C-alpha positions in Angstrom: -56.1 -63.6 -66.4 -58.5 -60.9 -64.9 -58.1 -59.6 -61.6 -61.7 -57.7 -60.7 -61.3 -53.9 -59.4 -63.6 -54.2 -57.0 -60.8 -56.5 -55.3 -58.4 -53.3 -55.3 -58.6 -51.1 -52.6 -59.8 -47.2 -53.5 -56.4 -45.7 -52.0 -54.4 -48.1 -54.4 -56.2 -47.4 -57.5 -55.9 -43.9 -56.7 -52.0 -44.3 -56.5 -52.3 -46.3 -59.9 -54.3 -43.8 -62.0 -52.6 -40.7 -60.3 -49.5 -42.1 -62.1 -51.2 -43.2 -65.9 -52.8 -40.1 -66.1 -48.8 -38.1 -65.5 -47.7 -40.3 -68.5 -46.2 -43.1 -66.6 -46.7 -46.7 -66.2 -48.1 -48.2 -62.7 -48.2 -51.7 -61.9 -49.1 -53.8 -58.6 -46.4 -55.9 -58.0 -45.0 -59.0 -56.0 -47.2 -60.5 -52.9 -50.4 -58.5 -53.4 -50.4 -59.9 -57.0 -49.8 -63.4 -55.8 -52.7 -63.4 -53.1 -55.3 -61.7 -55.6 -54.6 -64.5 -57.9 -54.9 -67.2 -55.2 -58.2 -65.0 -54.0 -56.5 -64.1 -50.7 -56.7 -61.0 -49.0 -53.6 -59.3 -49.5 -52.0 -57.8 -46.7 -49.8 -55.1 -47.8 -50.0 -53.0 -51.5 -46.8 -52.6 -54.0 -46.6 -50.5 -56.7 -43.8 -50.0 -59.1 -43.8 -47.7 -61.8 -41.2 -46.0 -64.9 -41.6 -43.0 -62.8 -38.6 -42.0 -60.9 -38.0 -41.3 -57.8 -38.2 -37.4 -58.1 -41.5 -38.1 -60.4 -43.5 -39.8 -57.8 -42.4 -37.3 -54.9 -43.8 -34.6 -56.9 -47.1 -36.2 -57.9 -47.4 -37.1 -54.4 -46.9 -34.4 -52.1 -48.2 -36.4 -48.6 -45.2 -38.8 -49.0 -41.9 -39.9 -47.5 -38.5 -41.4 -49.0 -38.9 -44.9 -47.6 -35.3 -46.8 -48.1 -32.2 -46.2 -50.4 -33.9 -48.3 -53.5 -36.1 -45.2 -54.5 -38.7 -46.6 -52.6 -41.6 -43.4 -51.6 -44.1 -44.0 -49.2 -47.4 -42.5 -50.7 -49.4 -41.5 -47.3 -53.5 -42.2 -47.6 -56.2 -41.2 -45.2 -57.3 -44.5 -45.0 -58.5 -45.9 -41.3 -57.5 -49.1 -42.5 -53.7 -49.8 -41.3 -52.3 -51.8 -44.2 -53.5 -49.0 -46.4 -52.3 -45.7 -44.6 -49.3 -46.1 -46.7 -49.0 -47.3 -50.2 -45.3 -48.1 -51.4 -44.0 -46.9 -54.8 -40.6 -48.5 -56.3 -39.2 -47.4 -59.7 -38.3 -49.9 -62.4 -34.6 -50.8 -61.1 -32.3 -53.3 -62.0 -29.8 -54.3 -59.2 -25.7 -55.4 -59.2 -23.2 -56.7 -57.0 -23.7 -58.0 -53.4 -20.7 -57.9 -51.8 -22.2 -58.4 -48.5 -24.9 -61.1 -49.5 -27.3 -58.6 -48.7 -27.9 -55.4 -50.1 -26.8 -54.6 -54.1 -24.0 -52.2 -54.7 -25.5 -50.5 -57.4 -29.3 -49.9 -58.2 -30.1 -48.5 -61.6 -33.5 -46.8 -62.4 -34.9 -46.2 -66.1 -34.9 -50.0 -67.0 -37.9 -52.1 -67.9 -40.3 -53.8 -66.2 -39.1 -56.8 -67.7 -35.8 -56.0 -66.2 -37.4 -55.3 -63.2 -39.2 -58.6 -62.7 -36.0 -60.6 -63.4 -34.6 -59.5 -60.0 -36.9 -60.8 -57.8 -37.1 -63.6 -55.6 -39.5 -66.1 -56.6 -41.3 -66.7 -59.7 -44.5 -66.5 -57.3 -43.6 -63.0 -56.5 -42.5 -61.9 -59.8 -46.4 -61.4 -61.3 -47.0 -57.7 -62.2 -50.7 -56.8 -62.8 -51.6 -53.0 -64.5 -55.3 -52.0 -63.3 -55.2 -49.7 -66.2 -55.9 -52.5 -68.7 -56.3 -55.7 -66.4 -52.8 -57.0 -67.9 -51.5 -59.4 -65.8 -47.9 -59.6 -66.5 -46.2 -63.2 -65.7 -42.8 -63.7 -67.4 -41.1 -66.6 -65.2 -43.8 -69.0 -65.0 -45.4 -67.9 -61.6 -49.1 -68.3 -62.5 -48.3 -72.4 -63.4 -46.2 -72.4 -59.8 -49.6 -71.1 -58.3 -51.1 -73.6 -59.6 -48.8 -76.7 -58.8 -48.3 -75.1 -55.8 -44.6 -75.1 -56.1 -41.6 -72.4 -54.7 -39.0 -71.4 -57.4 -36.4 -69.0 -58.2 -36.4 -66.4 -60.6 -34.1 -67.6 -62.8 -30.4 -69.2 -61.2 -31.3 -70.3 -57.5 -27.4 -70.3 -56.9 -27.4 -66.6 -58.4 -30.7 -65.5 -56.2 -29.2 -67.1 -52.7 -26.0 -65.0 -53.4 -27.3 -61.7 -54.0 -29.3 -62.0 -50.9 -28.9 -65.2 -48.5 -32.0 -64.5 -46.8 -34.0 -65.6 -49.4 -33.2 -68.9 -48.6 -34.9 -68.3 -45.5 -37.6 -66.6 -47.2 -37.7 -69.9 -49.3 -38.7 -72.3 -46.2 -41.0 -69.8 -45.0 -43.3 -69.3 -48.4 -43.2 -73.2 -47.8 -44.8 -73.3 -44.3 -47.0 -70.4 -44.6 -48.3 -71.4 -48.0 -47.8 -75.3 -48.1 -46.4 -75.3 -51.2 -43.3 -77.7 -52.1 -39.7 -76.5 -53.2 -38.5 -77.2 -56.3 -35.7 -79.8 -56.2 -33.0 -77.3 -57.8 -33.7 -74.4 -55.6 -33.8 -76.8 -52.7 -30.5 -78.3 -53.7 -29.0 -74.6 -53.9 -30.2 -73.9 -50.2 -28.5 -77.0 -49.2 -24.9 -75.9 -51.1 -24.9 -72.6 -50.1 -26.6 -72.8 -46.3 -23.2 -71.3 -45.0 -24.2 -67.7 -46.8 -26.5 -67.4 -43.8 -23.6 -66.8 -42.0 -23.3 -62.9 -43.7 -26.8 -61.7 -43.1 -27.4 -59.3 -40.0 -28.8 -61.6 -37.3 -31.6 -59.6 -36.9 -32.6 -59.9 -40.3 -32.2 -63.7 -39.8 -34.2 -63.4 -36.4 -37.3 -61.4 -38.4 -37.3 -64.3 -40.7 -37.5 -66.8 -38.0 -39.9 -65.1 -36.2 -42.2 -65.1 -39.4 -41.6 -68.7 -39.8 -42.9 -69.3 -36.1 -46.0 -67.3 -36.6 -47.4 -69.2 -40.2 -49.7 -72.0 -39.6 -47.0 -74.5 -40.3 -44.2 -74.2 -37.9 -43.1 -77.8 -37.9 -42.8 -77.8 -41.4 -40.6 -74.7 -41.8 -38.3 -75.9 -39.1 -37.7 -79.8 -40.2 -36.9 -77.9 -43.6 -34.4 -75.6 -42.4 -32.7 -78.7 -40.4 -32.7 -81.1 -43.4 -30.9 -78.1 -45.9 -28.5 -76.9 -43.2 -30.3 -73.6 -42.7 -31.1 -74.5 -38.6 -27.5 -75.0 -37.6 -27.2 -71.4 -38.3 -30.3 -70.3 -36.4 -30.8 -72.4 -33.3 -28.2 -75.2 -33.5 -29.5 -76.1 -30.1 -32.4 -77.7 -31.2 -30.6 -80.0 -33.1 -28.9 -81.5 -30.0 -32.4 -83.3 -29.6 -32.2 -85.3 -32.7 -32.3 -88.7 -31.9 -32.3 -88.2 -28.0 -34.9 -90.7 -26.8 -37.3 -89.8 -24.3 -39.1 -92.8 -23.0 -42.0 -92.8 -20.4 -45.1 -91.1 -22.4 -43.0 -89.4 -24.8 -43.5 -91.0 -28.3 -40.8 -88.8 -30.0 -37.2 -87.7 -29.6 -36.7 -84.0 -27.9 -36.4 -82.5 -31.5 -39.6 -83.8 -32.6 -41.1 -83.5 -29.4 -40.3 -79.4 -29.3 -41.6 -78.9 -32.7 -44.7 -80.8 -32.4 -45.1 -78.8 -29.1 -44.7 -75.7 -31.3 -46.9 -77.2 -34.1 -49.6 -77.3 -31.3 -49.5 -73.4 -30.3 -49.7 -72.6 -33.6 -52.9 -74.6 -34.0 -54.6 -73.5 -31.1 -53.3 -69.5 -32.7 -51.2 -68.8 -29.6 -49.1 -65.4 -29.6 -45.4 -65.6 -30.6 -43.7 -65.4 -27.4 -46.0 -68.6 -26.4 -44.7 -70.2 -29.7 -41.2 -69.7 -29.1 -41.4 -71.2 -25.4 -42.9 -74.1 -27.0 -40.5 -74.9 -29.3 -37.8 -74.3 -26.8 -39.4 -75.7 -23.3 -37.4 -78.9 -23.6 -34.2 -77.6 -25.2 -32.0 -78.7 -22.0 -33.2 -82.0 -22.2 -30.3 -83.7 -24.2 -27.7 -81.6 -21.5 -29.8 -83.1 -18.7 -30.5 -86.7 -19.7 -29.4 -89.6 -17.3 -29.9 -93.2 -17.6 -32.1 -94.7 -14.8 -34.6 -93.6 -12.4 -37.8 -94.8 -10.8 -39.6 -97.0 -13.0 -38.0 -94.6 -16.0 -35.5 -95.3 -18.1 -34.5 -91.4 -18.4 -34.1 -88.8 -16.3 -33.7 -85.0 -17.2 -34.0 -83.6 -13.6 -33.5 -79.7 -13.6 -34.1 -79.2 -17.7 -36.3 -76.4 -16.8 -33.7 -74.2 -15.1 -31.0 -75.1 -17.2 -33.0 -74.4 -20.2 -34.5 -71.1 -18.9 -30.6 -70.1 -19.3 -30.5 -71.3 -22.3 -33.7 -70.1 -23.7 -32.2 -66.8 -22.5 -28.5 -66.8 -24.5 -31.0 -68.1 -27.7 -32.9 -65.1 -27.7 -30.3 -62.5 -26.6 -28.2 -63.9 -29.7 -30.9 -63.5 -31.9 -31.4 -60.0 -30.3 -35.2 -60.6 -29.7 -36.6 -57.4 -27.4 -35.8 -57.5 -23.7 -39.7 -58.4 -22.7 -40.1 -61.0 -25.3 -36.7 -62.7 -23.8 -37.8 -62.4 -20.1 -41.4 -63.9 -21.0 -39.8 -66.8 -23.1 -37.3 -67.7 -20.2 -40.1 -67.4 -17.4 -42.3 -69.7 -19.7 -39.3 -71.9 -20.2 -38.6 -71.8 -16.4 -41.7 -72.9 -15.0 -43.2 -75.0 -17.4 -42.9 -77.8 -15.0 -45.1 -76.0 -12.4 -46.7 -78.9 -11.3 -46.5 -82.7 -11.0 -49.0 -84.4 -8.6 -52.1 -81.8 -7.7 -52.9 -83.6 -4.6 -50.1 -82.5 -3.3 -50.1 -78.9 -4.4 -51.3 -76.2 -2.2 -53.0 -73.0 -3.3 -49.8 -71.2 -1.4 -47.4 -73.0 -4.1 -50.2 -71.9 -7.1 -50.0 -68.3 -5.7 -46.5 -68.3 -6.1 -46.2 -69.8 -9.3 -49.0 -66.9 -10.6 -46.2 -64.4 -8.6 -43.3 -65.5 -10.9 -45.2 -65.7 -14.4 -47.6 -62.7 -13.4 -51.5 -62.9 -13.8 -51.2 -61.5 -17.3 -49.4 -64.7 -18.6 -50.6 -67.5 -15.8 -53.3 -68.7 -18.6 -50.4 -68.7 -21.3 -48.2 -70.8 -19.0 -51.2 -73.4 -18.8 -51.6 -73.0 -22.6 -48.5 -74.1 -22.6 -48.8 -77.3 -20.6 -51.3 -78.5 -23.0 -49.3 -78.1 -25.9 -46.5 -79.9 -24.7 -48.8 -82.9 -23.5 -50.1 -82.9 -27.2 -46.4 -83.3 -28.3 -45.9 -86.2 -26.5 -48.5 -88.0 -28.5 -50.8 -88.3 -26.0 -54.7 -88.2 -27.2 -55.9 -86.3 -24.3 -55.1 -82.7 -24.0 -56.1 -81.9 -20.7 -56.4 -85.1 -18.3 -58.0 -84.9 -14.5 -55.0 -83.1 -12.8 -54.4 -80.4 -15.3 -58.2 -79.2 -14.9 -58.1 -79.5 -11.1 -55.1 -77.1 -11.5 -56.8 -74.9 -13.6 -59.2 -74.8 -10.8 -56.7 -74.0 -8.2 -55.5 -71.1 -10.1 -58.9 -69.9 -11.0 -59.4 -69.9 -7.2 -55.9 -68.4 -6.1 -56.3 -65.4 -9.0 -59.3 -64.3 -6.6 -56.9 -63.9 -3.8 -53.6 -61.6 -3.6 -51.2 -62.0 -5.7 -49.4 -58.5 -5.8 -49.8 -55.7 -3.4 -52.6 -54.0 -5.4 -54.7 -56.9 -4.6 -54.4 -56.3 -0.6 -57.1 -55.1 1.2 -55.3 -52.5 2.2 -53.2 -50.0 0.5 -50.3 -47.1 1.0 -52.8 -44.1 1.6 -54.9 -46.3 4.4 -51.8 -47.3 5.8 -50.7 -43.5 6.2 -54.1 -42.3 7.2 -54.3 -44.9 9.8 -51.0 -44.6 11.4 -49.4 -41.0 10.5 -46.9 -42.8 8.8 -45.0 -40.8 6.0 -44.4 -41.8 2.2 -41.2 -43.8 1.9 -39.1 -47.2 2.4 -40.4 -48.1 5.3 -44.5 -47.8 3.5 -42.9 -50.0 0.7 -41.9 -52.5 3.2 -44.8 -53.0 5.2 -47.1 -53.9 2.0 -44.7 -56.4 1.0 -44.4 -57.8 4.0 -48.4 -58.0 4.0 -48.3 -59.6 1.2 -45.5 -62.2 2.0 -48.3 -63.3 4.9 -50.8 -63.3 2.5 -49.2 -65.4 0.1 -48.8 -68.0 2.6 -52.4 -68.0 3.9 -55.2 -65.9 1.9 -57.6 -66.0 4.4 -55.2 -63.0 6.3 -56.0 -60.7 3.3 -58.9 -59.0 5.4 -59.0 -55.4 6.2 -59.3 -56.2 9.8 -56.1 -57.7 9.9 -54.0 -56.0 7.6 -54.8 -52.9 9.7 -53.9 -54.6 12.8 -50.7 -56.0 11.3 -49.6 -52.7 9.7 -49.6 -51.1 13.0 -47.6 -53.8 14.4 -45.2 -54.1 11.5 -44.3 -50.4 11.8 -43.2 -50.9 15.4 -40.2 -52.7 14.4 -37.3 -51.1 13.1 -36.4 -50.3 9.3 -34.0 -53.3 9.4 -36.2 -56.3 10.6 -38.6 -54.5 8.7 -36.9 -54.6 5.4 -35.7 -58.4 5.9 -39.5 -59.3 6.2 -40.2 -57.7 3.2 -37.5 -59.3 1.5 -38.4 -63.0 2.7 -40.2 -63.9 -0.3 -37.9 -62.7 -3.0 -34.6 -64.5 -1.0 -36.5 -67.5 -0.5 -37.1 -67.6 -4.4 -33.3 -66.7 -5.0 -32.3 -69.6 -2.7 -34.5 -72.0 -4.1 -33.1 -71.2 -7.7 -29.6 -71.2 -6.4 -30.5 -74.4 -4.7 -31.4 -76.2 -8.0 -28.3 -75.3 -9.9 -25.8 -76.1 -7.2 -27.8 -79.6 -7.5 -27.8 -80.1 -11.0 -24.0 -78.8 -11.2 -23.1 -81.2 -8.6 -24.9 -84.4 -9.6 -24.9 -83.9 -13.6 -22.1 -81.4 -14.3 -24.6 -79.1 -16.6 -25.3 -75.6 -16.9 
């Protein structure tokens, strides 16, 4: 099989040609070869060679040592991010994996055949030599690509014992490429899934994120559950299996969460929203009670309990704080309206203030995905469209201090007030009034009211400024107490 040089970037060819001209072998290897055979644009380019690390460093002065396995990053002048560094790794063999993660011993100076035999899956054990257009396939990777099959190189149990994260990678590649998993490989995952506990949670979370970012994350998570992997990553999801919802829901909680995630993937939503879609009803099994007006089951407060659960899950997986907070807020406020005829603009403004102007559209997107996940044919019924219209209207009105018709400089010029706590209290007190009644957000009213507020003592002014925050905290506390009292959850 021939691969045209026209498909290989000049930066990559420069690296392989430099190595070959110095008397070494140079092959493209791994995912880039797999993708070229599939006629898909590679996302990154890796080179392997019989040169040792010191040889590579001598040939390429602009470099850095990338890891403990001899990988050298060759810097280029490319403006394309994926081509600014080309990684070159010497042929190597590995032995001993006492931590189920890294080899205890790495040996350079081996053959290409030895190097390919240590790799994870046959479709990633392909090598291509640009010099003579030689495609090396020692493990049936081309056949597996044609048959869309994922199979380990050699004994699957041995591969997974070497690095247990390969079990997650198998599921991720299956979802990413739309491939089936070879029966022997699948059986080895089911037999050895507990080895995943030996892997650092950061590595597991990274692979889980890559799975969520595929086009078919539902496919992958179903595989994770059936093969025993999900219980080591997000076991809370499995509590939704068989948890019937009734009403408009055609699926149990587990499948509903997965279908909501898949809807987010189908619409190419960003990663935090996809995670929130997966976790949005995570607390329904814990809050389900029998009975309720015209309903078989109720899930009172599941969004409040779910936000707490989502935070614990995200922290356990060591996601960044910003991502954790965003997902938690999406879960907390995904039930942001019930009847639009009863929703006021003031309530809409407060939802925007809670989730943030930058994220309100994503919260609406989550609601659409949630609806798709129930199995309903209509994505956006009248009441959701009406709520969106109210959001658009509210976004023209004050949601934060910066949107007031007055600022701190104007107040100081008007009143002679100096910078400090009192000025901040005045601005937040004005915002609280504007949130309740947007018609007050005029320059005339704000100037008059600012002067009135400045006549108050600092304690009274502070109380007014913090009224909104205090009210929100009281609402949250009351919701939690009610849930704990009536449902003994949380």
